[in-house]
Each structure stands twice: as structure tokens, then as C-alpha cells.
N, C-alpha and C positions, 0 to 999 in steps of 0.2 A: 497263613505263614505267621509264625510267631516272630518276636523280636530278634531273638538269638539267631534263627534261620536266616532273618532278612540280613543280619550283620555279617554272617559267615558265607552267603553266596559270592559268586564271582562278580565283581563290579566291571561293567564294560569302561574301560580306561585304556586309551592308546600304551602300547607296550612301553616306549619310552618316559611316559608319565608314570607308569606302574613302578618302573625301577627307580625312579626319583623319588617315589614316595612310599617306599619299603618301611622307613623309620616312623611314620605317620600313621598314628591309629585309624582302623578302619572306619569308623564312623565319618572322619575327615576326608579320608579316601572317597567314600559314597558322596559327600557333598561336593568334593573337587571334580568328581567325575560327572555328576549331573550338571554341574556349571559349566564344565567344558563342552558338555554334549549341547546345553543351552545356546552357549556362544558359538559353537559350530553350526547351529541351525539359524544364526541371524541373517545370513544371505536368502534362506528361504522365507523367514518373515519377512524381509525387505521386498521380495518379491511379490508376496501376499499383500503388503501394504500397497505396492505400485498398482495390484489389481484393483484393491478396494477403493483407491484414489480414482482408477478410471470408471469404475461403477460409480463412484460418488459424484464424479464429474458430471456424467449422464443424468443422475438422478437430480442433481443440483440444477441441470439446464431444465429439466422439467418442472423443476420447484419455481425457479426464476421466472420462467415463463409465463406460468400460470399466476405467480405474484405480481407481475407486471401488469397482466390481464383485470386481473381482481382489484389491485390497489386503487384505482378511481372510485370504485363502487363500494369496497367493504373496510377500507382503512388499512393500516398494518397489521393489526394484530389478528384479525379475521382472514385476511387476505395470506398472510404466513400460515395460518392453521389449515387453511383449504389446499394451499398449494404442499404443504408439509405432508400432508395425508398421501397426495398424489406422489410425491417425491418418494416417500416410505414405501408405498407398493412396488414402485419402479426398483428401489434399493432393495427390498426382500427378493424379488424375483433375480435380479442380478447377482445378488450375494449367494442365494441359494443354489443357482444353477452355473455361475461361473467363477466368484472369487473363493468362496468355500466348497467347492463342489464334491471334494472328495470327504467332507466331514458331515456327520449328522447334525441336523439342525433342530433345535428345541424352539417349535413356532411360538410356544405361549412366551419363552424368553424373549424372541424375537420382539415380539408385540410389546412387553414390558420395556425393553430397550429402546422402542422407537416412540413409546409414549414419552418416555424420559426424555428423549432427544427433542421431540416436539414441544414438550412443556420449557425445556431449556431454551430453545429457538424462540419461542413465542414471548417468554420472559425476557430474553436479551433483546428482542426488536421492540418491544413495548416499552421497556426502561431506557433504551438508547434514543428513541424517537421522541418520548417523553423529555428527555433532557435535550432535545433539539437537533437531534443528529438526522440526516436525512434518511429517509426508510431504505433506499437502496444501499447506502452504506451501513446502516444498522443490520440489515440481512446478510451482508457480504460478512460482518464482523461475527455474527451469530453463526454463520455455515462453518467458518474456520474454527469456531469455538466447538461446535457440536461434532465436527469431523474427528476431532481427536477422541473426543468422548465415546463416539460409536465405533470407533476402531477398536478401541481398548475393549470395550465391553463384549463387541461380537467376536473377537480374537479369544477372549479368555472364558467367556461365559455362554455365549448363545449357541456358537458352533464349536463343538467338542474340540479341545486343544491336542494337536496330535504329536507334539514334540516331547 
């Protein structure tokens, strides 16, 4: 499809908005239509985020339980590494089969995402504990940070975005 064909195709816009946008050039109508469709899809994104948080809560419980068991023997950095791998495997299974079930999954992208999250988590825990923060508080801080990072990357890159 060349650019002129794209500009002259009918844009999916609600009728009341089409009438109010008659005097606006078509390229802006296309942008406005896409923006409106994106905004109308926000409740779907919020439901998806709620599922992601549910799966993340379970994965985090797996992570924290293993972290607590390993902390006396391995120290904070290695404990969060091993626990993070277990949490990542749990997160992959839940994301693949429940959160983003209707989307195709790029497994290699998921592995890259998990690796970046794990590195971020280890870095945050190591730095915060070095600065004197209690390991459990450091782990909770890292978890909050990595949750936002993970949802953003999974939603827009790992699992094909369907909006």
C-alpha cells in the first residue's frame, strides 16, 4: 500500500467525530482516529495490567520465599539471582498461558526481558544493601521498580501488541 492509498482509505472514526473533523486534513484525522482508538482501549489495558499484577504477585511470592530461604546462606545478591530465575520461570508460564494468552509470544524476547529485569533487580538490591538498607526492604524496592519495567516491555515488545 503506497502512501497516497493509505491517506485516502476510510479511517475508522466514530461518525460524530468524522463530522466534526471534516475541515481537518486527512493525515490529522488518521492520527486522531488512532489516538481515539488507543484511548478507547485503555480499559482493556487496565484489565491486562490487573492480570499482570496477579501473575506478578504469585511470581513475586515464589521469588520472595526462595529469597528468604537462601538469604542466610548466599547473601542478598546471589539469593535474588537464584530466586529471580525461579520467579521468572513462574512469570513466563503465567504470562504465556493467562495474562497474554491471546497473543503470540516471542520467547527469545521474553528471555531478554527477564534477563534485563533480573540484572536490574540484582543491581538495585546490591546497591541498596551496600548503602545500608535491610535486604528485604531492598528487595521490595527492586520488585516495585522491575514490575513497571516488565509490564511495559512485555506489553509492547514481547507479546504482540493487539490494539
